[in-house]
C-alpha positions as YAML, in Angstrom:
chain: A
units: angstrom
residues:
- id: 1
  name: UNK
  ca: [33.98, 4.67, 51.99]
- id: 2
  name: UNK
  ca: [34.06, 6.40, 48.61]
- id: 3
  name: UNK
  ca: [32.36, 9.58, 48.19]
- id: 4
  name: UNK
  ca: [30.91, 10.56, 44.80]
- id: 5
  name: UNK
  ca: [29.76, 14.11, 43.81]
- id: 6
  name: UNK
  ca: [27.09, 14.00, 40.81]
- id: 7
  name: UNK
  ca: [28.52, 10.55, 39.91]
- id: 8
  name: UNK
  ca: [32.25, 11.34, 40.13]
- id: 9
  name: UNK
  ca: [34.32, 9.69, 42.54]
- id: 10
  name: UNK
  ca: [35.88, 12.39, 44.44]
- id: 11
  name: UNK
  ca: [37.59, 10.66, 47.69]
- id: 12
  name: UNK
  ca: [38.06, 7.69, 49.64]
- id: 13
  name: UNK
  ca: [38.17, 7.94, 53.30]
- id: 14
  name: UNK
  ca: [38.81, 5.42, 56.34]
- id: 15
  name: UNK
  ca: [35.90, 5.93, 58.45]
- id: 16
  name: UNK
  ca: [33.80, 4.47, 61.28]
- id: 17
  name: UNK
  ca: [30.53, 3.35, 59.76]
- id: 18
  name: UNK
  ca: [27.47, 5.28, 60.84]
- id: 19
  name: UNK
  ca: [26.08, 8.72, 59.69]
- id: 20
  name: UNK
  ca: [27.58, 8.07, 56.31]
- id: 21
  name: UNK
  ca: [25.18, 10.66, 54.42]
- id: 22
  name: UNK
  ca: [26.32, 13.38, 56.92]
- id: 23
  name: UNK
  ca: [29.89, 12.54, 56.33]
- id: 24
  name: UNK
  ca: [29.53, 12.88, 52.50]
- id: 25
  name: UNK
  ca: [27.66, 16.01, 52.64]
- id: 26
  name: UNK
  ca: [29.87, 17.68, 55.31]
- id: 27
  name: UNK
  ca: [32.91, 16.58, 53.17]
- id: 28
  name: UNK
  ca: [31.71, 17.99, 50.04]
- id: 29
  name: UNK
  ca: [30.79, 21.22, 51.76]
- id: 30
  name: UNK
  ca: [33.94, 21.84, 53.77]
- id: 31
  name: UNK
  ca: [36.08, 21.22, 50.67]
- id: 32
  name: UNK
  ca: [34.30, 23.83, 48.88]
- id: 33
  name: UNK
  ca: [32.95, 21.34, 46.10]
- id: 34
  name: UNK
  ca: [29.34, 22.36, 46.19]
- id: 35
  name: UNK
  ca: [30.18, 26.04, 45.48]
- id: 36
  name: UNK
  ca: [26.99, 27.05, 47.19]
- id: 37
  name: UNK
  ca: [24.72, 24.69, 45.47]
- id: 38
  name: UNK
  ca: [22.19, 22.76, 47.25]
- id: 39
  name: UNK
  ca: [22.26, 19.17, 47.84]
- id: 40
  name: UNK
  ca: [19.21, 17.35, 46.32]
- id: 41
  name: UNK
  ca: [19.86, 13.75, 47.21]
- id: 42
  name: UNK
  ca: [22.36, 11.66, 49.21]
- id: 43
  name: UNK
  ca: [22.40, 7.89, 48.79]
- id: 44
  name: UNK
  ca: [24.38, 4.72, 48.71]
- id: 45
  name: UNK
  ca: [25.39, 3.69, 45.19]
- id: 46
  name: UNK
  ca: [25.05, 0.19, 44.36]
- id: 47
  name: UNK
  ca: [27.80, -0.14, 41.59]
- id: 48
  name: UNK
  ca: [28.87, -3.39, 42.70]
- id: 49
  name: UNK
  ca: [27.11, -6.71, 43.01]
- id: 50
  name: UNK
  ca: [27.82, -7.03, 46.53]
- id: 51
  name: UNK
  ca: [25.64, -5.61, 49.26]
- id: 52
  name: UNK
  ca: [28.62, -4.69, 51.32]
- id: 53
  name: UNK
  ca: [30.32, -2.88, 48.46]
- id: 54
  name: UNK
  ca: [27.02, -0.64, 48.16]
- id: 55
  name: UNK
  ca: [27.14, 0.69, 51.59]
- id: 56
  name: UNK
  ca: [30.76, 1.66, 51.14]
- id: 57
  name: UNK
  ca: [29.93, 4.27, 48.26]
- id: 58
  name: UNK
  ca: [27.83, 7.34, 49.05]
- id: 59
  name: UNK
  ca: [27.00, 9.63, 46.09]
- id: 60
  name: UNK
  ca: [25.87, 13.16, 46.85]
- id: 61
  name: UNK
  ca: [23.49, 14.84, 44.15]
- id: 62
  name: UNK
  ca: [23.39, 18.55, 43.24]
- id: 63
  name: UNK
  ca: [21.61, 17.72, 39.98]
- id: 64
  name: UNK
  ca: [24.77, 18.53, 38.12]
- id: 65
  name: UNK
  ca: [24.97, 22.14, 39.16]
- id: 66
  name: UNK
  ca: [28.21, 21.75, 41.19]
- id: 67
  name: UNK
  ca: [31.37, 22.48, 39.32]
- id: 68
  name: UNK
  ca: [33.38, 19.50, 37.92]
- id: 69
  name: UNK
  ca: [35.21, 18.08, 40.90]
- id: 70
  name: UNK
  ca: [38.91, 17.28, 40.87]
- id: 71
  name: UNK
  ca: [39.22, 13.50, 42.32]
- id: 72
  name: UNK
  ca: [41.64, 13.04, 45.29]
- id: 73
  name: UNK
  ca: [43.91, 10.32, 44.42]
- id: 74
  name: UNK
  ca: [45.17, 9.57, 47.78]
- id: 75
  name: UNK
  ca: [43.10, 7.70, 50.36]
- id: 76
  name: UNK
  ca: [42.13, 9.63, 53.41]
- id: 77
  name: UNK
  ca: [43.15, 8.06, 56.33]
- id: 78
  name: UNK
  ca: [41.88, 8.17, 60.06]
- id: 79
  name: UNK
  ca: [44.64, 10.47, 61.11]
- id: 80
  name: UNK
  ca: [44.72, 12.94, 58.02]
- id: 81
  name: UNK
  ca: [42.28, 13.95, 55.28]
- id: 82
  name: UNK
  ca: [43.88, 16.42, 53.04]
- id: 83
  name: UNK
  ca: [47.16, 17.02, 54.88]
- id: 84
  name: UNK
  ca: [49.39, 19.56, 52.71]
- id: 85
  name: UNK
  ca: [46.69, 19.91, 49.77]
- id: 86
  name: UNK
  ca: [45.51, 23.19, 50.54]
- id: 87
  name: UNK
  ca: [47.29, 26.20, 51.85]
- id: 88
  name: UNK
  ca: [46.15, 29.05, 53.96]
- id: 89
  name: UNK
  ca: [46.20, 31.51, 50.94]
- id: 90
  name: UNK
  ca: [43.83, 29.22, 49.16]
- id: 91
  name: UNK
  ca: [41.57, 29.11, 51.99]
- id: 92
  name: UNK
  ca: [41.44, 32.77, 52.50]
- id: 93
  name: UNK
  ca: [40.74, 33.17, 48.87]
- id: 94
  name: UNK
  ca: [37.59, 31.02, 48.98]
- id: 95
  name: UNK
  ca: [36.41, 31.84, 52.47]
- id: 96
  name: UNK
  ca: [35.39, 35.02, 54.34]
- id: 97
  name: UNK
  ca: [36.75, 35.67, 57.99]
- id: 98
  name: UNK
  ca: [34.26, 34.23, 60.36]
- id: 99
  name: UNK
  ca: [31.65, 36.50, 61.92]
- id: 100
  name: UNK
  ca: [29.71, 36.90, 65.14]
- id: 101
  name: UNK
  ca: [30.51, 38.09, 68.66]
- id: 102
  name: UNK
  ca: [33.44, 36.26, 70.36]
- id: 103
  name: UNK
  ca: [32.30, 33.35, 72.68]
- id: 104
  name: UNK
  ca: [33.14, 33.68, 76.28]
- id: 105
  name: UNK
  ca: [36.34, 31.75, 77.09]
- id: 106
  name: UNK
  ca: [34.65, 30.36, 80.36]
- id: 107
  name: UNK
  ca: [31.98, 28.87, 78.37]
- id: 108
  name: UNK
  ca: [34.40, 27.09, 75.89]
- id: 109
  name: UNK
  ca: [36.47, 25.88, 78.74]
- id: 110
  name: UNK
  ca: [33.58, 23.77, 80.03]
- id: 111
  name: UNK
  ca: [32.85, 22.28, 76.53]
- id: 112
  name: UNK
  ca: [35.07, 19.21, 76.61]
- id: 113
  name: UNK
  ca: [33.44, 17.98, 80.10]
- id: 114
  name: UNK
  ca: [30.23, 18.57, 78.41]
- id: 115
  name: UNK
  ca: [31.21, 16.48, 75.37]
- id: 116
  name: UNK
  ca: [32.54, 13.54, 77.19]
- id: 117
  name: UNK
  ca: [29.19, 11.85, 78.23]
- id: 118
  name: UNK
  ca: [28.41, 11.97, 74.48]
- id: 119
  name: UNK
  ca: [31.33, 9.56, 73.65]
- id: 120
  name: UNK
  ca: [29.74, 6.17, 73.99]
- id: 121
  name: UNK
  ca: [31.76, 4.55, 71.14]
- id: 122
  name: UNK
  ca: [34.72, 5.66, 72.89]
- id: 123
  name: UNK
  ca: [33.90, 4.18, 76.06]
- id: 124
  name: UNK
  ca: [33.37, 0.79, 74.34]
- id: 125
  name: UNK
  ca: [36.42, 1.15, 72.28]
- id: 126
  name: UNK
  ca: [38.86, 3.67, 73.42]
- id: 127
  name: UNK
  ca: [39.95, 4.19, 69.79]
- id: 128
  name: UNK
  ca: [37.62, 6.97, 68.43]
- id: 129
  name: UNK
  ca: [37.42, 10.84, 68.44]
- id: 130
  name: UNK
  ca: [34.50, 13.13, 68.86]
- id: 131
  name: UNK
  ca: [33.27, 16.42, 68.10]
- id: 132
  name: UNK
  ca: [30.36, 18.44, 69.26]
- id: 133
  name: UNK
  ca: [28.54, 21.74, 68.45]
- id: 134
  name: UNK
  ca: [28.79, 24.25, 71.33]
- id: 135
  name: UNK
  ca: [26.30, 27.16, 71.54]
- id: 136
  name: UNK
  ca: [26.99, 30.56, 72.90]
- id: 137
  name: UNK
  ca: [25.65, 29.61, 76.11]
- id: 138
  name: UNK
  ca: [27.92, 26.60, 76.58]
- id: 139
  name: UNK
  ca: [25.28, 23.90, 75.64]
- id: 140
  name: UNK
  ca: [26.78, 20.88, 73.74]
- id: 141
  name: UNK
  ca: [23.94, 19.63, 71.43]
- id: 142
  name: UNK
  ca: [24.97, 17.42, 68.32]
- id: 143
  name: UNK
  ca: [27.86, 15.05, 68.73]
- id: 144
  name: UNK
  ca: [29.63, 12.77, 66.44]
- id: 145
  name: UNK
  ca: [32.11, 10.08, 66.81]
- id: 146
  name: UNK
  ca: [34.70, 8.57, 64.35]
- id: 147
  name: UNK
  ca: [38.14, 7.01, 64.05]
- id: 148
  name: UNK
  ca: [39.13, 10.18, 62.27]
- id: 149
  name: UNK
  ca: [38.81, 13.40, 63.97]
- id: 150
  name: UNK
  ca: [38.13, 15.25, 60.62]
- id: 151
  name: UNK
  ca: [35.29, 12.79, 59.96]
- id: 152
  name: UNK
  ca: [33.63, 13.45, 63.07]
- id: 153
  name: UNK
  ca: [33.76, 17.32, 62.16]
- id: 154
  name: UNK
  ca: [32.44, 16.50, 58.62]
- id: 155
  name: UNK
  ca: [29.55, 14.49, 60.10]
- id: 156
  name: UNK
  ca: [28.58, 17.38, 62.37]
- id: 157
  name: UNK
  ca: [28.60, 19.88, 59.48]
- id: 158
  name: UNK
  ca: [26.89, 17.39, 57.30]
- id: 159
  name: UNK
  ca: [23.88, 17.22, 59.69]
- id: 160
  name: UNK
  ca: [23.67, 20.98, 59.91]
- id: 161
  name: UNK
  ca: [23.89, 21.22, 56.19]
- id: 162
  name: UNK
  ca: [21.08, 18.88, 55.50]
- id: 163
  name: UNK
  ca: [18.87, 20.46, 58.27]
- id: 164
  name: UNK
  ca: [19.46, 23.68, 56.87]
- id: 165
  name: UNK
  ca: [21.34, 25.13, 59.75]
- id: 166
  name: UNK
  ca: [24.51, 26.28, 57.95]
- id: 167
  name: UNK
  ca: [26.63, 28.36, 58.35]
- id: 168
  name: UNK
  ca: [27.38, 27.81, 61.97]
- id: 169
  name: UNK
  ca: [27.72, 31.33, 62.94]
- id: 170
  name: UNK
  ca: [27.83, 32.11, 66.60]
- id: 171
  name: UNK
  ca: [28.69, 28.50, 67.49]
- id: 172
  name: UNK
  ca: [31.92, 26.66, 68.41]
- id: 173
  name: UNK
  ca: [33.19, 23.21, 67.67]
- id: 174
  name: UNK
  ca: [34.84, 21.19, 70.36]
- id: 175
  name: UNK
  ca: [37.11, 18.06, 69.41]
- id: 176
  name: UNK
  ca: [38.99, 15.49, 71.08]
- id: 177
  name: UNK
  ca: [42.74, 15.15, 70.55]
- id: 178
  name: UNK
  ca: [44.77, 17.89, 68.92]
- id: 179
  name: UNK
  ca: [43.60, 20.86, 66.81]
- id: 180
  name: UNK
  ca: [45.31, 20.15, 63.21]
- id: 181
  name: UNK
  ca: [45.17, 22.53, 60.31]
- id: 182
  name: UNK
  ca: [42.64, 20.54, 58.67]
- id: 183
  name: UNK
  ca: [40.08, 20.80, 61.67]
- id: 184
  name: UNK
  ca: [40.44, 24.65, 61.56]
- id: 185
  name: UNK
  ca: [40.05, 24.53, 57.85]
- id: 186
  name: UNK
  ca: [36.88, 22.63, 58.28]
- id: 187
  name: UNK
  ca: [35.55, 24.66, 61.05]
- id: 188
  name: UNK
  ca: [36.43, 27.88, 59.11]
- id: 189
  name: UNK
  ca: [34.43, 26.57, 55.98]
- id: 190
  name: UNK
  ca: [31.40, 25.64, 58.27]
- id: 191
  name: UNK
  ca: [31.52, 29.23, 59.88]
- id: 192
  name: UNK
  ca: [32.05, 28.23, 63.54]
- id: 193
  name: UNK
  ca: [33.27, 30.96, 65.63]
- id: 194
  name: UNK
  ca: [35.62, 29.20, 67.67]
- id: 195
  name: UNK
  ca: [37.61, 25.69, 67.86]
- id: 196
  name: UNK
  ca: [38.44, 24.12, 71.21]
- id: 197
  name: UNK
  ca: [40.63, 21.11, 71.32]
- id: 198
  name: UNK
  ca: [41.58, 18.94, 74.37]
- id: 199
  name: UNK
  ca: [45.26, 18.70, 73.13]
- id: 200
  name: UNK
  ca: [47.51, 21.31, 71.52]
- id: 201
  name: UNK
  ca: [46.94, 22.95, 68.15]
- id: 202
  name: UNK
  ca: [49.62, 22.76, 65.58]
- id: 203
  name: UNK
  ca: [51.62, 25.85, 64.43]
- id: 204
  name: UNK
  ca: [49.80, 25.77, 60.88]
- id: 205
  name: UNK
  ca: [46.40, 25.38, 62.63]
- id: 206
  name: UNK
  ca: [47.10, 28.36, 64.80]
- id: 207
  name: UNK
  ca: [48.28, 30.39, 61.60]
- id: 208
  name: UNK
  ca: [44.90, 29.36, 60.00]
- id: 209
  name: UNK
  ca: [42.92, 30.24, 62.75]
- id: 210
  name: UNK
  ca: [44.37, 33.63, 62.97]
- id: 211
  name: UNK
  ca: [43.77, 34.39, 59.23]
- id: 212
  name: UNK
  ca: [40.08, 33.15, 59.82]
- id: 213
  name: UNK
  ca: [39.66, 35.28, 62.70]
- id: 214
  name: UNK
  ca: [38.66, 32.39, 64.64]
- id: 215
  name: UNK
  ca: [39.05, 31.76, 68.37]
- id: 216
  name: UNK
  ca: [41.29, 28.71, 68.86]
- id: 217
  name: UNK
  ca: [42.20, 27.10, 72.26]
- id: 218
  name: UNK
  ca: [43.92, 23.90, 73.25]
- id: 219
  name: UNK
  ca: [44.67, 21.91, 76.25]
- id: 220
  name: UNK
  ca: [40.99, 22.27, 77.54]
- id: 221
  name: UNK
  ca: [40.77, 20.11, 80.44]
- id: 222
  name: UNK
  ca: [38.98, 20.47, 83.90]
- id: 223
  name: UNK
  ca: [37.59, 23.79, 83.18]
- id: 224
  name: UNK
  ca: [40.73, 25.28, 81.98]
- id: 225
  name: UNK
  ca: [42.28, 25.86, 78.52]
- id: 226
  name: UNK
  ca: [45.27, 27.58, 76.71]
- id: 227
  name: UNK
  ca: [44.29, 30.43, 74.46]
- id: 228
  name: UNK
  ca: [46.08, 30.39, 71.25]
- id: 229
  name: UNK
  ca: [43.97, 32.75, 68.90]
- id: 230
  name: UNK
  ca: [41.53, 35.28, 70.59]
...
């Protein structure tokens, strides 16, 4: 799917169709492309003659208020979105440390088990990841699935953004699979207090979470987890 911001093609991502507007909006927010400006409209863009082409192009509009975006030349794949293009120092210059009271680790340890019933597409295919929002009491509400774990998080953030519920202060995000640098980056941009992953975090993800002041845990399974950043 191609994503455009104010008429400029900024990225192409391999995604699972569905919640495309959320994906485009969340992507623009998490990459800092909106610069605080409100989204006025999100729509499919029928630049081509074929209907199938139209549903693979989503344009986000701020009415021209967002700064000129620099297109990403590489295609975003299911395994990695912007791997290697952003450094921790660049993120720290753009993003303030996360705020809010720490979330109890016992609450976060239960999050993957509460995420699992919402993974209907995974049950059908065995080939997609999931991300869910965890509130401070341990409830897992909004859940999104996608072949790319980074897309699943973008879809969550996009939904919250379009509903006027950003930043995600005081909440956590739980993800299937490992915690990459990119997932910590997106969680930080959205304001999540914590990130919990079913598998291990990378070293760069851990360093990024420390810089963000974000709680980070991995190997969260069967009510247990490994704490990497408190």
